[in-house]
N, C-alpha and C positions, 0 to 999 in steps of 0.2 A: 588492543582495539575491540570495541565491542560493536555488535550488529544490532540495529534499530529497525523496527517496522513502522513506517508512517503510512496512515491509511485514513480513508474515509468511506462511510457507507453511501451507497448510490443515491439514497434518499436526502443526502444532505447537499448534493449538488444541485441546487435549485438555480438555474441560468435561463435568462431569456434567450431565444434562438441567436440574437445577434451577439450575445456575450459568449458564446460557447466557443467559437472559433478563437476569440482573444485569450480565454483561459486555457484552451488545448495548445495554443501557441506559446503562452507564457509558462505553463508548466513544463512543457517539453525544453524550453530554455533553462529552467531550473534543473532538470535531469541532465542536460548536456553540461552545465556548470558542475554537477555533481561528478560526472565522468571525467570531465577535465581535472577536478580537484583529487580524483584517485579514491573516492569514497563510495561510489555507485556499486551496488552488488547486483541487484536486477529490481524488476518491478513490472507492474502491468495492471490490467483490469480484469475483475472477474467475468467469464462469460455467462451471464444470467440467463440465457436463452437455452443452456444446458443444464438440466437438472442434477444436483449432486446426489451420489449415492455412497453409501457405507460398504466398504469391502470387508467382509468377515475373515477371521482367521482360517476358515477352512476354504476360502477363495469364493465363496458365494457372495452375492450382494444383496443389500437391502435397499429398496428405493427411497427409504425415509432417512434423512440426516439426524444426527442426534438431536434429542429434544432441545428445543431452545437454541440451537445452532443456527447462525446464519451469517454468511460471509457474502459481501457485495461490494460493489464500488472498485475502487482502485487502491494500490498499494505501491511503495518503494520500500526496498532494504538498502540501508546504507550502513557502512562500516566507520566508525568515527571514534576518537579517543575519549570524547566525553558526551555526557547526556545534554549538557548544556550546547555543544555543537549540534547534535541531533535535534534539539528543539529549535535552533536556528534554521536548519533546513527544513523542519516542519513548518515553521512560521513563512519561509519563502515559499513553500507549496500552497499554504492556505491563502497567501496573498495572491499568488497566480491563479489558483483554481476558483477562488472566491468562496471557499467553504473551509470550515475548521478541520484540522487534521488529528487524528489520535497518534500518541506515540507510545510505542511499547519497546521495552528490551528484551532481547532474546538471552537466555541463560547460556553462560559459558559451557562449551562442549569442547575439551580437548582434542577430540576424534574428528571434529569437523573442520 
């Protein structure tokens, strides 16, 4: 089984206020279906009100993230047998949220 990241940046979620509740309800239903199917690992949304920091090897922090780095929006991690199955879950989330989803594959790590 392979873990996949399904995500979208916050600026991709462009909904009228009356559409937001529907998108929330439907996307949560997809997540519940993934849990029932036993493929859900975890997910959530990035709290954009809290600034990211880089933690250095000596334990100090740098208030600047990596240049060009930006992580916003929401994400879901699923563990499924094939990329095609992951793409189907991404499609279901895209339909529910009303915005396209990015699909990325985690590299296999035998220790994780």
